VOBA-1610 file (N, C-alpha, C; in pm, whole numbers, padded with zeros to 5 digits, always signed):
BEGIN
Met-05219-01762-03856Met-05285-01893-03873Met-05212-01995-03783Thr-05293-02074-03713Thr-05235-02174-03622Thr-05177-02291-03699Ser-05055-02328-03671Ser-04990-02439-03739Ser-05029-02572-03675Leu-05002-02679-03748Leu-05030-02813-03695Leu-04951-02838-03567Leu-04826-02790-03566Leu-04742-02806-03446Leu-04802-02731-03328Asp-04852-02607-03355Asp-04915-02528-03248Asp-05036-02600-03192Glu-05113-02663-03283Glu-05231-02736-03238Glu-05193-02854-03151Tyr-05085-02923-03193Tyr-05040-03036-03110Tyr-04995-02989-02973Leu-04916-02880-02971Leu-04869-02827-02843Leu-04985-02784-02754Glu-05087-02724-02817Glu-05206-02684-02741Glu-05276-02807-02684Phe-05282-02913-02766Phe-05342-03038-02717Phe-05262-03094-02600Tyr-05128-03087-02615Tyr-05042-03140-02508Tyr-05062-03063-02377Glu-05069-02930-02386Glu-05089-02849-02266Glu-05219-02884-02196Asp-05322-02914-02276Asp-05453-02948-02219Asp-05456-03085-02157His-05359-03172-02197His-05364-03311-02151His-05235-03355-02085Lys-05154-03260-02037Lys-05025-03297-01981Lys-05034-03366-01846Tyr-05156-03375-01790Tyr-05174-03447-01664Tyr-05162-03597-01684Leu-05161-03644-01809Leu-05147-03788-01832Leu-05020-03837-01765Pro-05026-03946-01685Pro-04911-03987-01602Pro-04794-04040-01681Asn-04676-03981-01653Asn-04547-04037-01699Asn-04540-04064-01849Leu-04595-03973-01932Leu-04589-03993-02076Leu-04467-03922-02132Asn-04383-03998-02197Asn-04265-03939-02261Asn-04288-03951-02411Ile-04345-03848-02473Ile-04383-03856-02614Ile-04264-03814-02699Ile-04210-03908-02772Ile-04094-03882-02855Ile-04146-03858-02997Gln-04110-03746-03055Gln-04176-03707-03179Gln-04077-03668-03287Asp-04119-03677-03413Asp-04040-03629-03526Asp-04107-03502-03575Ile-04068-03387-03520Ile-04132-03260-03551Ile-04110-03222-03697Thr-03993-03258-03751Thr-03959-03220-03889Thr-04061-03273-03988Asn-04100-03401-03974Asn-04196-03461-04067Asn-04330-03391-04060Val-04373-03355-03939Val-04502-03289-03923Val-04498-03151-03986Ala-04389-03075-03964Ala-04377-02941-04019Ala-04373-02943-04172Asn-04299-03040-04230Asn-04290-03050-04376Asn-04424-03084-04439Ala-04496-03172-04373Ala-04628-03209-04425Ala-04719-03088-04429Lys-04706-03002-04329Lys-04787-02881-04322Lys-04753-02788-04437Glu-04622-02767-04463Glu-04579-02675-04567Glu-04617-02723-04707Asn-04616-02854-04729Asn-04643-02910-04862Asn-04792-02923-04892Asn-04874-02894-04796Asn-05018-02908-04817Asn-05074-02772-04862Pro-05121-02759-04990Pro-05168-02628-05040Pro-05294-02579-04969Asn-05368-02668-04912Asn-05493-02628-04847Asn-05477-02600-04699Ser-05354-02603-04653Ser-05333-02595-04509Ser-05373-02460-04453Lys-05365-02353-04534Lys-05396-02220-04483Lys-05544-02184-04501Lys-05619-02267-04568Lys-05757-02233-04597Lys-05850-02264-04484Lys-05825-02374-04414Lys-05913-02409-04302Lys-05834-02479-04193Lys-05885-02466-04073Lys-05818-02526-03958Lys-05832-02678-03964Lys-05725-02748-03938Lys-05728-02894-03944Lys-05784-02952-03817Ile-05853-03062-03829Ile-05905-03132-03712Ile-05809-03246-03681Ile-05758-03246-03560Ile-05663-03351-03520Ile-05735-03450-03429Glu-05733-03576-03467Glu-05794-03680-03385Glu-05687-03780-03346Phe-05672-03801-03216Phe-05576-03899-03168Phe-05652-04029-03146Asn-05685-04093-03257Asn-05769-04212-03245Asn-05690-04341-03244His-05561-04333-03270His-05476-04453-03267His-05356-04426-03178Ile-05370-04452-03050Ile-05259-04429-02957Ile-05212-04564-02907Asn-05091-04599-02945Asn-05034-04727-02903Asn-04944-04704-02783Ile-04984-04759-02670Ile-04908-04737-02546Ile-04829-04863-02514Lys-04702-04843-02482Lys-04612-04953-02457Lys-04522-04921-02339Lys-04503-05016-02250Lys-04411-04998-02138Lys-04267-04993-02188Tyr-04191-04898-02135Tyr-04050-04887-02172Tyr-03970-05000-02109Asp-03894-05068-02190Asp-03810-05177-02142Asp-03664-05135-02158Glu-03594-05123-02044Glu-03456-05075-02047Glu-03368-05164-02133Glu-03397-05295-02135Glu-03314-05388-02212Glu-03330-05364-02362Glu-03448-05308-02404Glu-03471-05285-02545Glu-03430-05146-02589Asp-03376-05068-02498Asp-03347-04929-02523Asp-03258-04910-02645Asn-03157-04995-02658Asn-03062-04979-02767Asn-03119-05023-02902His-03235-05088-02899His-03293-05139-03024His-03404-05049-03077Ile-03436-04942-03004Ile-03544-04854-03046Ile-03489-04752-03144Asp-03548-04742-03261Asp-03505-04637-03352Asp-03614-04531-03365Ser-03575-04415-03412Ser-03667-04303-03412Ser-03788-04326-03502Ser-03774-04411-03604Ser-03885-04432-03697Ser-04004-04499-03632Ala-03979-04570-03521Ala-04089-04639-03453Ala-04176-04543-03376Leu-04131-04416-03362Leu-04200-04323-03274Leu-04246-04198-03349Lys-04253-04203-03481Lys-04284-04084-03558Lys-04435-04066-03573Phe-04476-03936-03586Phe-04613-03908-03624Phe-04635-03962-03765Gln-04747-04026-03785Gln-04782-04074-03919Gln-04907-03998-03963Glu-04890-03905-04058Glu-05003-03823-04100Glu-05072-03887-04218Asn-05202-03911-04206Asn-05281-03971-04313Asn-05317-03865-04416Asn-05352-03909-04532Asn-05384-03815-04640Asn-05533-03788-04654Asn-05613-03841-04563Asn-05756-03816-04577Asn-05789-03674-04534Lys-05911-03633-04553Lys-05948-03492-04533Lys-05942-03449-04389Asn-05954-03541-04296Asn-05952-03502-04155Asn-05813-03506-04093Asp-05713-03544-04173Asp-05574-03550-04123Asp-05563-03623-03990Ile-05616-03743-03983Ile-05608-03820-03858Ile-05465-03868-03838Ile-05416-03850-03717Ile-05275-03880-03687Ile-05265-03999-03594Thr-05171-04086-03623Thr-05142-04199-03533Thr-05015-04169-03455Ile-05023-04185-03325Ile-04906-04158-03239Ile-04871-04284-03162Asn-04745-04319-03164Asn-04696-04426-03077Asn-04635-04361-02954Ile-04679-04403-02837Ile-04631-04344-02712Ile-04563-04451-02629Ile-04447-04416-02576Ile-04377-04506-02484Ile-04390-04447-02344Ile-04436-04527-02251Ile-04441-04486-02110Ile-04318-04542-02042Pro-04227-04455-01998Pro-04107-04508-01933Pro-04138-04566-01797Asn-04071-04674-01765Asn-04084-04730-01631Asn-03983-04658-01542Ile-04032-04559-01465Ile-03941-04472-01391Ile-03882-04540-01268Glu-03940-04650-01226Glu-03883-04720-01110Glu-03751-04783-01150Arg-03651-04770-01067Arg-03518-04823-01098Arg-03525-04974-01120Thr-03467-05019-01230Thr-03469-05161-01263Thr-03364-05234-01182Arg-03404-05341-01117Arg-03310-05426-01043Arg-03329-05569-01088Glu-03220-05640-01100Glu-03229-05780-01136Glu-03263-05860-01011Thr-03388-05857-00975Thr-03430-05919-00850Thr-03579-05946-00855Thr-03623-06030-00766Thr-03767-06061-00758Thr-03825-06017-00624Tyr-03748-05939-00547Tyr-03792-05906-00413Tyr-03909-05808-00413Thr-03988-05812-00308Thr-04094-05715-00288Thr-04052-05623-00176Lys-04049-05493-00204Lys-04004-05398-00103Lys-04097-05402+00016Lys-04040-05411+00135Lys-04124-05420+00254Lys-04086-05313+00354Lys-04181-05279+00437Lys-04159-05177+00539Lys-04079-05239+00652Ile-03971-05170+00691Ile-03882-05222+00795Ile-03914-05153+00926Asn-03932-05231+01029Asn-03958-05178+01163Asn-03848-05079+01201Thr-03887-04958+01240Thr-03789-04854+01270Thr-03701-04889+01390Glu-03743-04984+01471Glu-03658-05028+01584Glu-03525-05084+01534Tyr-03526-05137+01412Tyr-03406-05200+01357Tyr-03315-05097+01288Leu-03363-04973+01270Leu-03289-04874+01193Leu-03215-04776+01284Arg-03100-04733+01241Arg-03020-04638+01316Arg-03085-04499+01314Lys-03082-04430+01425Lys-03130-04292+01429Lys-03023-04202+01370Lys-03063-04115+01279Lys-02966-04030+01210Lys-02911-03922+01303Lys-02780-03897+01289Lys-02715-03792+01367Lys-02719-03661+01290Lys-02729-03552+01364Lys-02731-03420+01301Lys-02592-03385+01252Val-02584-03338+01128Val-02455-03300+01070Val-02427-03153+01103Pro-02305-03119+01144Pro-02274-02983+01191Pro-02253-02883+01078Tyr-02356-02859+00996Tyr-02340-02765+00886Tyr-02314-02622+00937Gly-02367-02590+01055Gly-02349-02455+01107Gly-02204-02416+01123Ser-02120-02511+01161Ser-01976-02483+01178Ser-01911-02450+01044Phe-01962-02508+00934Phe-01908-02478+00801Phe-01939-02332+00764Ile-02062-02290+00793Ile-02104-02154+00759Ile-02017-02052+00834Lys-01997-02076+00962Lys-01916-01985+01044Lys-01772-01981+00992Tyr-01717-02097+00958Tyr-01579-02105+00910Tyr-01563-02022+00783Tyr-01655-02040+00688Tyr-01643-01968+00561Tyr-01657-01818+00581Asn-01750-01777+00665Asn-01768-01635+00693Asn-01642-01573+00753Asp-01573-01650+00838Asp-01455-01598+00908Asp-01328-01607+00824Asn-01327-01693+00720Asn-01202-01721+00649Asn-01208-01703+00498Lys-01315-01645+00446Lys-01333-01643+00300Lys-01227-01562+00225Ile-01160-01471+00294Ile-01061-01389+00223Ile-00919-01447+00231Lys-00902-01558+00300Lys-00769-01615+00317Lys-00724-01693+00193Asn-00594-01694+00171Asn-00536-01773+00063Asn-00468-01895+00126Tyr-00513-02015+00084Tyr-00465-02137+00150Tyr-00360-02212+00069Gln-00299-02144-00026Gln-00202-02214-00112Gln-00087-02271-00030Glu-00034-02192+00062Glu+00077-02240+00144Glu+00033-02351+00237Lys-00086-02335+00294Lys-00142-02438+00385Lys-00160-02570+00310Gln-00210-02561+00187Gln-00235-02682+00108Gln-00104-02754+00075Ser-00001-02679+00048Ser+00127-02741+00011Ser+00191-02817+00127Asn+00150-02786+00250Asn+00208-02851+00367Asn+00133-02978+00410Ile+00017-03004+00347Ile-00063-03121+00385Ile+00001-03249+00330Lys+00015-03347+00416Lys+00083-03471+00377Lys-00012-03586+00345Asn-00141-03567+00369Asn-00240-03671+00341Asn-00234-03711+00194Lys-00207-03840+00167Lys-00184-03885+00029Lys-00308-03873-00058Phe-00426-03896-00001Phe-00550-03886-00079Phe-00574-03741-00120Leu-00552-03647-00028Leu-00572-03506-00060Leu-00467-03456-00158Lys-00348-03512-00154Lys-00245-03474-00251Lys-00280-03529-00390Lys-00345-03645-00391Lys-00385-03705-00519Lys-00504-03629-00580Tyr-00589-03572-00494Tyr-00706-03496-00540Tyr-00696-03353-00485Pro-00607-03271-00543Pro-00579-03138-00487Pro-00700-03044-00485Gln-00794-03061-00581Gln-00911-02973-00583Gln-00997-02994-00459Ile-01006-03119-00414Ile-01080-03148-00292Ile-01015-03078-00174Cys-00884-03087-00166Cys-00811-03023-00056Cys-00834-02871-00058Lys-00826-02812-00176Lys-00847-02667-00190Lys-00989-02629-00147Asp-01088-02706-00187Asp-01228-02676-00152Asp-01251-02685-00001Ile-01193-02788+00062Ile-01209-02803+00207Ile-01151-02683+00280Leu-01029-02644+00242Leu-00963-02532+00308Leu-01034-02399+00281Thr-01094-02386+00165Thr-01162-02262+00128Thr-01298-02247+00195Tyr-01375-02358+00199Tyr-01515-02346+00238Tyr-01551-02406+00374Phe-01476-02507+00422Phe-01531-02587+00532Phe-01446-02597+00658Met-01314-02618+00646Met-01235-02642+00767Met-01088-02619+00739Asp-01018-02567+00840Asp-00875-02541+00828Asp-00794-02671+00831Asp-00850-02773+00897Asp-00785-02904+00907Asp-00847-02997+00802Ala-00792-02996+00681Ala-00850-03071+00571Ala-00854-03222+00594Pro-00747-03286+00645Pro-00753-03430+00671Pro-00862-03468+00772Lys-00879-03385+00874Lys-00983-03413+00973Lys-01122-03404+00910Phe-01144-03301+00829Phe-01272-03286+00758Phe-01300-03408+00671Leu-01198-03452+00598Leu-01213-03567+00509Leu-01247-03693+00589Asp-01182-03714+00702Asp-01211-03831+00785Asp-01354-03828+00838His-01402-03711+00879His-01540-03700+00927His-01641-03734+00818Arg-01612-03688+00697Arg-01703-03721+00585Arg-01696-03871+00553Ala-01577-03930+00567Ala-01561-04074+00543Ala-01643-04155+00643Ile-01644-04110+00769Ile-01722-04181+00872Ile-01871-04170+00841Glu-01917-04050+00802Glu-02058-04032+00765Glu-02095-04121+00646Leu-02008-04123+00546Leu-02034-04202+00427Leu-02032-04351+00457Lys-01936-04393+00536Lys-01924-04534+00575Lys-02050-04579+00650Thr-02101-04494+00736Thr-02224-04525+00809Thr-02341-04538+00713Ala-02350-04447+00616Ala-02458-04453+00517Ala-02448-04581+00433Ile-02327-04624+00401Ile-02307-04744+00318Ile-02352-04869+00392Val-02312-04886+00519Val-02351-05007+00591Val-02501-05007+00621Asp-02559-04889+00643Asp-02704-04881+00664Asp-02779-04916+00535Tyr-02726-04872+00422Tyr-02783-04909+00292Tyr-02776-05060+00273Gly-02661-05121+00308Gly-02647-05267+00297Gly-02750-05339+00383Gln-02770-05291+00506Gln-02868-05351+00596Gln-03008-05347+00534Ile-03043-05232+00474Ile-03178-05216+00417Ile-03199-05307+00296Ile-03103-05309+00202Ile-03126-05388+00080Ile-03127-05539+00110Ile-03053-05581+00212Ile-03057-05723+00250Ile-03191-05754+00317Asn-03234-05668+00409Asn-03363-05690+00477Asn-03479-05690+00378Glu-03471-05608+00275Glu-03577-05605+00174Glu-03589-05737+00100Arg-03481-05813+00096Arg-03481-05937+00019Arg-03504-06063+00103Ile-03502-06049+00235Ile-03530-06166+00319Ile-03678-06198+00310Lys-03709-06318+00267Lys-03849-06353+00241Lys-03929-06378+00369Asp-03862-06416+00474Asp-03929-06434+00603Asp-03942-06297+00670Asp-04064-06244+00675Asp-04087-06109+00727Asp-04057-06094+00875Ser-04045-06204+00945Ser-04019-06196+01089Ser-03870-06182+01121Leu-03785-06191+01017Leu-03640-06186+01038Leu-03580-06062+00972Leu-03512-05982+01051Leu-03448-05862+01000Leu-03309-05846+01064Leu-03214-05798+00984Leu-03081-05767+01038Leu-03087-05638+01119Tyr-03013-05635+01229Tyr-02998-05514+01309Tyr-02876-05438+01257Tyr-02868-05309+01285Tyr-02762-05228+01224Tyr-02625-05252+01288Ile-02523-05214+01213Ile-02383-05230+01254Ile-02344-05117+01349Ser-02261-05148+01446Ser-02222-05052+01550Ser-02144-04934+01492Tyr-02187-04816+01530Tyr-02117-04693+01491Tyr-01980-04687+01560Asp-01981-04716+01688Asp-01857-04705+01768Asp-01753-04809+01729Asn-01799-04932+01704Asn-01705-05041+01681Asn-01664-05060+01534Phe-01744-05004+01441Phe-01711-05022+01300Phe-01701-04890+01225Cys-01803-04808+01232Cys-01808-04688+01146Cys-01700-04586+01179Glu-01671-04567+01306Glu-01574-04465+01347Glu-01429-04502+01317His-01401-04629+01298His-01262-04674+01284His-01214-04659+01139Leu-01109-04578+01122Leu-01053-04556+00989Leu-00905-04593+00982Glu-00851-04645+01093Glu-00708-04677+01094Glu-00676-04784+00990Lys-00558-04774+00936Lys-00515-04868+00831Lys-00521-05012+00880Ser-00479-05034+01004Ser-00480-05171+01057Ser-00622-05226+01062Phe-00720-05139+01092Phe-00861-05183+01100Phe-00916-05213+00961Thr-00892-05122+00867Thr-00946-05142+00733Thr-00886-05265+00666Asp-00756-05285+00682Asp-00690-05402+00622Asp-00746-05532+00678Ala-00783-05530+00805Ala-00832-05653+00869Ala-00979-05681+00842Asn-01058-05578+00809Asn-01204-05598+00807Asn-01277-05564+00677Tyr-01221-05479+00593Tyr-01296-05436+00475Tyr-01310-05544+00368Asn-01227-05646+00376Asn-01239-05756+00279Asn-01318-05875+00335Leu-01367-05860+00458Leu-01455-05963+00513Leu-01589-05961+00440Ser-01659-06074+00439Ser-01792-06075+00380Ser-01889-06002+00473Leu-01999-05954+00417Leu-02098-05882+00498Leu-02158-05972+00607Lys-02169-06100+00578Lys-02224-06189+00682Lys-02133-06192+00804Glu-02002-06184+00782Glu-01907-06178+00894Glu-01915-06043+00965Ile-01924-05936+00886Ile-01929-05801+00943Ile-02056-05779+01024Phe-02169-05826+00972Phe-02297-05805+01042Phe-02303-05883+01173Ile-02231-05991+01182Ile-02225-06066+01309Ile-02121-06004+01402Lys-02002-05982+01350Lys-01890-05934+01432Lys-01913-05794+01488Phe-01978-05707+01408Phe-01991-05567+01448Phe-02135-05523+01473Gln-02225-05617+01494Gln-02362-05577+01524Gln-02367-05490+01649Asp-02449-05388+01646Asp-02469-05306+01767Asp-02549-05388+01868Asn-02493-05410+01985Asn-02558-05494+02086Asn-02597-05415+02213Lys-02619-05284+02195Lys-02654-05203+02311Lys-02794-05235+02363Glu-02886-05266+02271Glu-03022-05303+02311Glu-03026-05452+02344Glu-03062-05484+02466Glu-03055-05622+02514Glu-03138-05718+02429Lys-03256-05674+02386Lys-03344-05766+02312Lys-03291-05799+02171Phe-03191-05721+02124Phe-03137-05748+01990Phe-02999-05814+01995Ile-02952-05848+02113Ile-02819-05910+02125Ile-02812-06038+02040Asn-02707-06046+01955Asn-02684-06162+01866Asn-02798-06187+01767Asn-02879-06085+01742Asn-02989-06097+01645Asn-02936-06137+01507Asn-02830-06071+01461Asn-02781-06095+01325Asn-02728-06236+01305Lys-02668-06291+01409Lys-02617-06428+01400Lys-02730-06526+01371Lys-02843-06505+01439Lys-02959-06594+01419Lys-03016-06578+01278Val-03026-06452+01232Val-03082-06426+01098Val-02992-06487+00990Ile-02862-06470+01004Ile-02768-06519+00902Ile-02761-06672+00904Glu-02772-06732+01020Glu-02779-06879+01027Glu-02903-06931+00953Tyr-03015-06862+00969Tyr-03138-06900+00896Tyr-03115-06889+00745Ile-03052-06779+00700Ile-03029-06759+00556Ile-02935-06866+00502Arg-02834-06904+00580Arg-02742-07012+00539Arg-02818-07143+00521Glu-02906-07173+00615Glu-02981-07299+00612Glu-03087-07300+00503Asn-03126-07183+00455Asn-03230-07173+00351Asn-03174-07097+00230Glu-03057-07138+00187Glu-02985-07065+00083Glu-03063-07052-00047Leu-03135-07156-00088Leu-03212-07150-00212Leu-03330-07056-00200Lys-03403-07066-00091Lys-03519-06980-00069Lys-03476-06835-00053Glu-03366-06813+00016Glu-03318-06678+00046Glu-03196-06644-00041Lys-03203-06682-00167Lys-03089-06669-00257Lys-03039-06525-00268Glu-03127-06429-00283Glu-03086-06290-00305Glu-03019-06232-00181Ala-03078-06256-00065Ala-03017-06209+00060Ala-02881-06276+00081His-02875-06405+00050His-02750-06481+00066His-02639-06425-00023Glu-02673-06391-00147Glu-02573-06338-00240Glu-02521-06202-00193Leu-02608-06119-00140Leu-02564-05989-00090Leu-02473-06004+00031Leu-02504-06100+00117Leu-02422-06122+00236Leu-02284-06177+00203Glu-02265-06228+00081Glu-02134-06275+00039Glu-02044-06161-00008Leu-02100-06042-00029Leu-02019-05928-00072Leu-01924-05884+00038Ser-01810-05830+00000Ser-01722-05767+00098Ser-01768-05623+00119Phe-01710-05555+00219Phe-01747-05416+00241Phe-01711-05331+00118Tyr-01595-05355+00057Tyr-01556-05280-00062Tyr-01655-05302-00176Glu-01703-05426-00191Glu-01802-05454-00295Glu-01935-05386-00265Leu-01969-05376-00136Leu-02089-05303-00098Leu-02073-05155-00132Cys-01953-05100-00114Cys-01925-04961-00153Cys-01956-04940-00301Asp-01912-05033-00385Asp-01938-05023-00529Asp-02088-05029-00558Asn-02157-05119-00489Asn-02302-05132-00506Asn-02372-05002-00466Phe-02330-04944-00355Phe-02386-04817-00307Phe-02365-04706-00410Thr-02242-04697-00461Thr-02208-04592-00558Thr-02292-04605-00684Glu-02312-04727-00728Glu-02385-04750-00853Glu-02535-04729-00837Asn-02592-04773-00724Asn-02738-04779-00711Asn-02800-04677-00616His-02719-04616-00529His-02780-04529-00427His-02711-04394-00411Leu-02594-04376-00469Leu-02518-04254-00445Leu-02594-04129-00486Asn-02658-04130-00602Asn-02730-04011-00649Asn-02840-03971-00551Glu-02910-04071-00499Glu-03015-04043-00401Glu-02955-03985-00273Tyr-02844-04042-00229Tyr-02777-03994-00108Tyr-02729-03850-00127Leu-02668-03820-00242Leu-02620-03685-00269Leu-02736-03586-00276Gly-02849-03630-00328Gly-02967-03545-00332Gly-03014-03507-00192Gln-03009-03605-00100Gln-03046-03579+00039Gln-02950-03479+00103Arg-02820-03497+00080Arg-02722-03405+00138Arg-02737-03264+00080Arg-02763-03257-00050Arg-02780-03126-00113Arg-02900-03052-00052Ala-03011-03127-00032Ala-03130-03066+00028Ala-03102-03016+00169Glu-03025-03094+00246Glu-02987-03053+00382Glu-02903-02925+00379Leu-02809-02919+00286Leu-02721-02802+00276Leu-02797-02677+00235Ile-02888-02692+00140Ile-02968-02577+00096Ile-03047-02520+00214Leu-03104-02610+00293Leu-03180-02567+00411Leu-03088-02502+00514Ala-02970-02561+00536Ala-02876-02510+00637Ala-02819-02374+00599Tyr-02781-02358+00472Tyr-02720-02233+00430Tyr-02823-02122+00413Gly-02947-02159+00381Gly-03057-02063+00375Gly-03021-01937+00299Asp-03042-01823+00365Asp-03014-01693+00303Asp-02883-01632+00352Asn-02792-01716+00401Asn-02666-01663+00454Asn-02575-01607+00345Phe-02590-01658+00222Phe-02503-01614+00113Phe-02588-01589-00011Pro-02535-01510-00107Pro-02603-01496-00236Pro-02617-01632-00303Phe-02716-01646-00387Phe-02748-01775-00450Phe-02627-01834-00522Glu-02557-01753-00603Glu-02446-01804-00682Glu-02333-01856-00592Glu-02305-01782-00485Glu-02199-01821-00393Glu-02237-01949-00319Lys-02361-01957-00276Lys-02410-02076-00206Lys-02404-02198-00297Thr-02438-02182-00422Thr-02434-02293-00518Thr-02293-02349-00533Ile-02193-02260-00540Ile-02052-02303-00553Ile-02010-02384-00430Ile-02047-02336-00312Ile-02010-02403-00187Ile-02073-02543-00180Ile-02202-02550-00211Ile-02274-02679-00203Ile-02220-02776-00306Asp-02193-02727-00427Asp-02137-02814-00532Asp-02001-02870-00490Ala-01922-02787-00420Ala-01791-02833-00372Ala-01808-02946-00272Phe-01903-02932-00180Phe-01928-03037-00080Phe-01974-03166-00149Ile-02067-03155-00241Ile-02119-03273-00312Ile-02008-03342-00389Asn-01919-03265-00451Asn-01807-03323-00526Asn-01713-03401-00435Ile-01690-03350-00313Ile-01604-03419-00216Ile-01665-03554-00181Ile-01795-03556-00150Ile-01861-03681-00110Ile-01866-03780-00227Glu-01894-03729-00346Glu-01902-03816-00464Glu-01767-03881-00492Thr-01660-03803-00488Thr-01526-03857-00512Thr-01488-03958-00404Leu-01518-03925-00279Leu-01487-04016-00169Leu-01561-04148-00183Ser-01687-04143-00226Ser-01765-04266-00245Ser-01706-04352-00358Lys-01677-04289-00468Lys-01625-04363-00584Lys-01484-04416-00561Glu-01410-04349-00473Glu-01270-04386-00450Glu-01247-04427-00304Phe-01348-04490-00242Phe-01336-04521-00100Phe-01223-04620-00072Lys-01207-04714-00161Lys-01098-04812-00144Lys-00963-04741-00155Asp-00952-04649-00249Asp-00829-04572-00266Asp-00801-04488-00141Tyr-00906-04425-00089Tyr-00892-04345+00033Tyr-00841-04431+00148Ser-00897-04551+00163Ser-00858-04640+00273Ser-00714-04688+00257Asn-00675-04720+00133Asn-00540-04771+00110Asn-00433-04663+00124Leu-00471-04538+00089Leu-00374-04429+00096Leu-00362-04370+00236Lys-00459-04404+00320Lys-00457-04348+00455Lys-00338-04402+00531Lys-00265-04312+00592Lys-00145-04350+00663Lys-00179-04416+00796Gly-00115-04529+00821Gly-00135-04594+00950Gly-00052-04527+01059Arg-00081-04561+01179Arg-00004-04504+01290Arg+00139-04557+01287Asp+00232-04465+01306Asp+00373-04506+01312Asp+00403-04565+01449Ile+00438-04692+01451Ile+00470-04757+01577Ile+00620-04782+01580Lys+00685-04710+01666Lys+00830-04725+01676Lys+00865-04852+01752Pro+00956-04930+01699Pro+00993-05053+01769Pro+01059-05021+01902Lys+01025-05100+01999Lys+01083-05079+02132Lys+01231-05119+02130Lys+01308-05035+02194Lys+01450-05066+02205Lys+01471-05166+02318Phe+01550-05261+02292Phe+01577-05355+02401Phe+01729-05378+02408Phe+01772-05408+02525Phe+01916-05427+02548Phe+01941-05565+02606Ile+02054-05620+02568Ile+02094-05748+02629Ile+02172-05716+02756Arg+02118-05759+02861Arg+02184-05729+02989Arg+02294-05831+03013Arg+02412-05780+03023Arg+02526-05869+03046Arg+02537-05898+03196Pro+02567-06021+03226Pro+02584-06053+03369Pro+02705-05980+03427Glu+02686-05932+03543Glu+02796-05858+03606Glu+02910-05954+03640Lys+03030-05900+03626Lys+03147-05982+03661Lys+03156-05994+03812Asn+03194-06111+03853Asn+03208-06132+03997Asn+03321-06046+04052Lys+03281-05965+04142Lys+03384-05880+04203Lys+03449-05956+04320Lys+03579-05937+04326Lys+03649-06000+04439Lys+03612-05930+04568Ser+03575-06007+04657Ser+03537-05948+04787Ser+03658-05895+04858Lys+03638-05780+04916Lys+03749-05718+04989Lys+03768-05789+05122Lys+03889-05812+05147Lys+03921-05875+05276Lys+03944-05768+05379
//
């Protein structure tokens, strides 16, 4: 005999095309009502969904929703008509903003560079049987010593030179962070004719030296976007200076863009980690799955990819720590001597 729950599940299967419905249910109450009804086995019940209350999910009210508000309410009449309250979650990420997302001219966006995943595959194939315990103990990089699992994973799966691998990933991540900053600011500029151009890869993204990070990572984004704008394309020379001057002059109208431009690079890192990191990691994971293909068994490939994702996630969350722990170049002071004046020699007669 078909149970009430089975009938509901059958109904759900027939109507699961309904968009974005997250039906939260109290199955226990429905099952108990079925068991306590002496006539339940005599005839099939007719279920009518005649009272469906649909409500948009509000993230701010999430903590105030209790399960009783979402329970099936079974009536006692002969047709067993059921009332269901349905919440439709708002799947779009909530932002405290009023901006309208706009399409950005691709001329303003950086062309993505190909990541050398092939070299990782070759390295692992050639070195998978090696034990890197001794190699790991000799590494002096303070960040890798603080996060030994990252160091072990790099040496096992990706590269013999762990500090170099870490620096390359930092450059990739740093590029992604400033490009993310460019996009979210451009999305909030209300004047559609004004867009920020991207930051120079050569002059900003590639530099990881301690002296560079100390001098620039605490600057505001408005300073960084002017100082390090890529000026290779003649028609975009000093573009960012003009855009930022406009935003300064129209601070009330362009409030959201202005507030983002006041962030430092480190604060932008935090914003990226909170609002975009998961999406970025998803993109990297998809790239790795495609790159590794059928080169390894599924389980082995999963371990390798998870190790890579963990490295990037840790680096993103601890980017300030990575920058502060990075050793600067040792500059030996120049030796100088005080030259004493020569004593006057008596001339020979």
